[in-house]
C-alpha positions in Angstrom: 16.8 18.1 19.8 15.9 14.8 18.3 15.9 13.8 14.6 14.8 10.3 13.4 13.1 8.6 10.5 9.7 7.0 11.0 8.7 4.1 8.7 6.7 0.9 8.9 5.1 -2.0 7.0 8.0 -2.9 4.8 6.5 -6.5 4.5 9.8 -7.9 3.5 9.3 -11.2 1.6 5.8 -10.5 0.5 5.0 -13.0 -2.3 2.6 -11.0 -4.5 1.0 -14.2 -5.7 -1.8 -12.4 -7.5 0.7 -11.3 -10.2 2.5 -13.5 -12.8 5.8 -13.5 -14.7 8.8 -11.8 -13.2 6.7 -9.0 -11.5 6.4 -10.8 -8.1 10.2 -11.0 -7.9 10.7 -7.4 -8.9 8.2 -6.2 -6.3 9.9 -8.3 -3.6 13.3 -6.9 -4.5 11.9 -3.4 -4.4 10.9 -3.9 -0.8 14.4 -5.0 0.1 15.8 -2.0 -1.7 13.8 0.3 0.6 16.3 -0.5 3.4 19.1 1.2 1.5 16.9 4.2 0.7 16.0 4.6 4.4 19.7 4.4 5.4 20.7 6.9 2.8 17.9 9.3 3.8 19.0 9.0 7.5 22.6 9.8 6.6 21.7 12.7 4.3 19.4 14.3 6.8 21.4 13.7 10.0 19.0 11.2 11.6 20.8 8.8 13.9 17.8 6.4 14.3 15.3 4.7 12.0 12.1 3.6 13.7 10.2 0.7 12.0 6.7 0.6 13.4 5.8 -3.0 12.8 5.4 -5.5 10.0 9.0 -5.3 8.9 8.5 -8.9 7.7 5.4 -10.1 5.9 5.0 -13.3 7.8 6.0 -14.8 11.1 8.3 -17.2 9.2 10.3 -15.2 6.7 12.8 -17.2 4.7 16.3 -17.2 6.0 17.6 -15.2 3.0 14.9 -12.5 3.5 15.8 -12.2 7.2 19.6 -12.3 6.9 19.9 -10.0 3.9 17.7 -7.4 5.6 20.0 -7.5 8.7 23.1 -7.3 6.5 21.7 -4.1 4.8 21.0 -2.6 8.1 24.5 -3.4 9.4 25.9 -1.7 6.3 24.4 1.6 7.5 26.0 1.7 10.9 26.3 3.7 13.1 22.7 4.5 12.1 20.5 2.6 14.6 17.5 0.6 13.4 14.7 0.0 16.0 12.4 -2.8 15.0 8.9 -3.2 16.5 6.9 -6.4 16.2 3.7 -5.8 14.2 0.6 -7.9 13.6 2.2 -9.8 10.7 5.4 -10.5 12.6 4.1 -10.4 16.2 5.8 -11.7 19.4 3.8 -14.9 19.0 6.4 -15.8 16.5 8.9 -16.5 19.3 11.3 -18.5 17.0 11.5 -15.5 14.6 12.4 -13.0 17.4 14.8 -15.4 19.1 16.6 -15.9 15.7 16.7 -12.2 15.0 18.1 -11.5 18.5 20.9 -14.0 17.9 21.7 -12.6 14.4 21.1 -8.8 14.8 24.1 -6.6 14.4 25.0 -4.1 17.1 23.1 -1.2 15.3 19.8 -3.1 15.2 17.6 -2.9 18.3 14.6 -5.2 18.8 11.9 -3.7 21.1 10.2 -6.8 22.4 8.9 -5.4 25.7 6.7 -2.5 26.8 9.3 -0.6 28.6 11.3 2.6 28.0 14.3 2.7 25.8 16.8 5.5 25.7 17.1 7.1 22.3 19.5 9.8 23.4 20.6 11.6 26.6 17.4 13.6 26.6 14.9 11.3 24.7 13.2 8.0 25.4 11.2 5.6 23.3 8.0 4.0 24.6 7.2 0.9 22.4 4.0 -1.2 22.3 5.0 -4.4 20.5 2.2 -6.5 19.1 1.8 -9.6 21.2 -0.3 -11.5 18.7 -1.8 -10.9 15.2 -5.0 -9.4 16.8 -4.2 -8.4 20.4 -7.7 -7.0 21.0 -6.5 -4.4 23.5 -4.7 -1.1 23.4 -1.0 -1.9 23.6 -0.2 1.8 24.1 -2.2 2.2 27.3 0.8 1.6 29.6 2.5 4.7 28.2 0.2 6.9 30.2 1.7 5.8 33.5 5.3 5.6 32.4 7.3 8.5 34.0 10.3 10.1 32.3 12.9 12.5 33.8 12.0 16.2 33.4 13.1 17.7 30.2 12.9 14.4 28.3 11.5 14.0 24.8 9.0 11.2 24.7 8.4 9.2 21.5 5.8 6.4 21.3 6.0 3.5 18.8 3.1 1.2 18.1 1.3 -0.8 15.4 -2.5 -1.2 15.0 -5.8 0.3 14.3 -7.0 3.8 15.2 -10.1 5.7 14.1 -11.0 3.1 11.5 -7.5 3.2 10.0 -6.7 -0.5 9.6 -5.5 -2.8 6.9 -7.3 -5.7 8.5 -11.0 -6.0 7.8 -11.6 -7.7 11.2 -9.6 -5.2 13.2 -11.2 -3.2 15.9 -10.3 0.3 16.9 -8.0 -0.3 19.9 -5.4 2.5 20.0 -6.8 5.6 21.6 -6.8 8.4 19.0 -5.6 10.8 21.7 -2.9 8.6 23.2 -0.2 11.2 22.5 -2.0 13.7 24.7 -2.9 11.2 27.4 0.7 9.9 27.7 2.4 13.2 27.2 4.1 12.0 24.0 5.9 14.5 21.8 5.4 12.1 18.9 3.5 8.8 18.4 4.9 6.8 15.4 2.3 4.3 14.1 2.3 1.4 11.7 -0.5 -0.7 10.1 -2.2 1.8 7.7 -0.3 1.6 4.4 -0.9 5.2 3.4 0.8 8.1 5.2 -1.8 10.0 7.3 -1.7 12.3 10.3 -4.2 11.7 13.1 -3.2 14.9 14.9 -0.1 17.1 15.1 1.8 14.5 17.2 0.4 11.2 15.9 1.1 9.8 12.4 1.0 6.7 10.3 4.1 6.7 8.0 2.5 4.4 5.5 4.5 1.7 3.7 7.6 3.0 2.0 6.9 0.7 -1.1 3.2 0.5 -1.9 1.7 -3.0 -2.4 -1.9 -2.3 -3.5 -4.1 0.3 -5.3 -6.0 1.1 -2.1 -4.1 4.2 -1.1 -3.2 5.5 -4.5 -0.2 7.6 -3.3 3.6 7.3 -3.6 5.5 5.4 -0.9 7.3 7.5 1.6 8.9 7.7 5.0 8.8 10.5 7.5 11.7 12.6 8.7 10.8 13.8 12.2 12.5 16.6 14.0 11.6 17.6 17.6 13.4 20.7 18.9 12.7 19.9 22.5 10.2 18.5 25.1 6.7 19.9 24.3 7.7 21.3 20.9 5.5 20.3 18.0 7.3 17.8 15.7 8.4 19.0 12.3 7.6 16.2 9.9 8.9 16.0 6.3 7.9 13.3 3.8 10.8 11.5 2.1 10.3 9.6 -1.2 11.2 5.9 -0.9 9.2 4.0 -3.6 10.6 2.6 -6.8 7.1 1.4 -8.1 4.0 3.6 -8.6 0.5 2.1 -8.0 -2.1 4.3 -9.5 -5.8 4.2 -10.3 -6.8 6.4 -13.3 -10.4 7.6 -13.6 -11.4 7.5 -17.2 -14.8 9.1 -17.7 -16.3 8.6 -21.2 -19.3 10.1 -23.0 -20.9 8.6 -26.1 -18.9 9.7 -29.1 -15.6 10.1 -27.2 -12.5 8.4 -28.6 -11.5 6.0 -25.8 -8.0 5.4 -27.1 -7.2 9.1 -27.2 -8.9 9.7 -23.8 -6.8 6.9 -22.3 -3.5 8.1 -23.8 -4.0 11.6 -22.4 -4.1 10.1 -18.9 -1.1 7.7 -19.1 2.3 8.6 -17.6 5.3 9.4 -19.8 6.8 6.3 -21.5 10.0 6.0 -19.4 8.0 5.8 -16.2 5.7 3.0 -17.3 8.0 0.1 -16.6 7.8 0.9 -12.8 4.1 1.6 -12.9 1.2 -0.6 -11.9 -2.0 0.9 -13.3 -5.7 0.3 -12.8 -8.0 2.2 -15.3 -11.4 2.7 -13.8 -13.7 3.5 -16.7 -17.1 5.2 -16.1 -19.8 7.1 -18.1 -21.4 5.8 -21.3 -20.1 4.3 -24.5 -21.3 2.3 -27.5 -20.2 -1.2 -28.1 -17.7 0.1 -30.6 -16.3 2.4 -27.9 -15.9 -0.4 -25.4 -14.1 -2.5 -27.9 -11.8 0.3 -28.8 -11.0 0.9 -25.1 -10.2 -2.8 -24.6 -7.9 -2.8 -27.6 -6.2 0.4 -26.3 -5.6 -1.2 -23.0 -4.3 -4.4 -24.6 -1.9 -2.3 -26.8 -0.5 -0.2 -23.9 -0.3 -3.0 -21.3 3.2 -4.2 -22.3 4.7 -0.8 -21.5 3.7 -1.2 -17.8 4.7 -3.5 -15.0 1.0 -4.2 -14.7 -2.2 -2.7 -16.3 -5.8 -3.6 -15.7 -9.2 -2.3 -16.8 -12.1 -2.0 -14.5 -15.1 -1.1 -16.7 -17.9 -2.1 -14.3 -18.8 1.6 -14.0 -19.1 2.1 -17.8 -22.6 1.8 -19.1 -23.2 0.6 -22.7 -25.4 2.2 -25.2 -26.4 -0.4 -27.7 -28.3 0.4 -30.9 -29.8 -2.0 -33.5 -26.9 -1.2 -35.9 -24.4 -2.3 -33.2 -26.1 -5.7 -33.1 -26.2 -5.7 -36.9 -22.4 -5.5 -36.9 -22.3 -8.8 -35.0 -24.9 -10.5 -37.3 -28.2 -9.6 -38.9 -29.8 -13.0 -38.2 -29.0 -16.5 -37.1 -27.4 -17.9 -34.0 -24.9 -15.1 -33.4 -27.7 -12.5 -33.5 -29.8 -14.5 -31.2 -26.9 -14.8 -28.8 -26.3 -11.0 -29.0 -30.0 -10.3 -28.3 -30.0 -12.6 -25.3 -26.8 -11.1 -23.8 -28.2 -7.6 -24.3 -31.4 -8.6 -22.6 -29.5 -10.1 -19.6 -27.2 -7.1 -19.3 -30.2 -4.7 -19.2 -32.3 -6.8 -16.8 -32.2 -4.9 -13.5 -33.8 -7.9 -11.8 -30.6 -9.9 -12.2 -27.7 -9.6 -9.8 -25.1 -7.0 -10.9 -22.4 -9.7 -11.2 -24.5 -11.6 -13.8 -25.3 -8.3 -15.7 -21.6 -7.5 -15.8 -20.7 -10.9 -17.2 -23.4 -10.6 -19.9 -22.1 -7.1 -20.8 -18.5 -8.4 -21.0 -19.6 -11.3 -23.1 -21.6 -9.1 -25.5 -18.6 -6.7 -25.9 -16.3 -9.7 -26.5 -18.7 -11.1 -29.1 -18.8 -7.7 -30.8 -15.0 -7.5 -30.9 -14.7 -11.0 -32.3 -17.2 -10.2 -35.0 -15.3 -7.1 -36.0 -12.1 -9.0 -36.1 -13.6 -11.7 -38.4 -15.2 -9.1 -40.7 -11.9 -7.2 -41.0 
């Protein structure tokens, strides 16, 4: 029997430079806090090993405090063993990083820097495929096919990279064979790189990042508790919650005449959860200028409750009647500007980006005009 936790893509030290205020610091701290949650899960569920399938660090040169505080937290959870695999963000090409980690690592932290078998227990071995560079361009799990193990041994593979179009890197190629577990006789292949948990087959899984860092996957962060009863047995995999922040995209579909503020409020999470929520509202359908203005005001009003809140209204078409333009101005320069913006927004010969800008400007002009008249 073998029980372990499979995680990956912690990206410790990620800067989150696309956010402002204290949010980047909060998000970085949340990533460090994941280590404690993984250790607690391992202890609670009787897992003696935590496998980190690459990108433990966000860069090849993490700051000393990021590196040393991570090792200190891992040491705190001894005798639980942490097995760290180089990924594409912290590949073996960063020789100084791995030399430093080797010198500083506590006894319960194992760095797998070579493609060779490692004993996990008396009847289980680990076959790692450490990333040699950011884009190796070859299948680093291929060697596992020819690696023999004693009869009756549980075989676990550990790798990081693209498979079946699952890759976080736009330029990545599909290099890991999707049937590697079958070819190499693996009981389980623990993968990293894809930030959303997903199963390729019964024996091959991406754990996803334990603390989400983007809206792409739109699911909570988790790690995987893996239990293998014996050689050849199908692994029993249980998701474990690990994230402190929630990244969600809400689909808000509006029809003309809907109350945007009421429709938005019906979708929002309860108040006490909002501080730990990053939210993107994707609006679609049709609305009058007044509706778009009301939606913008509703977003602006709710935003302070959240860690982050953003509106994507590129999918929302605007119905604009003469009376809408009259509410901006009935004549003069403002009306001429409104007419011109409406014409640009409706001109299908223009690039969509230009039409979106014109639409946003028209909505803003309408909102300002209502504010002045009020």
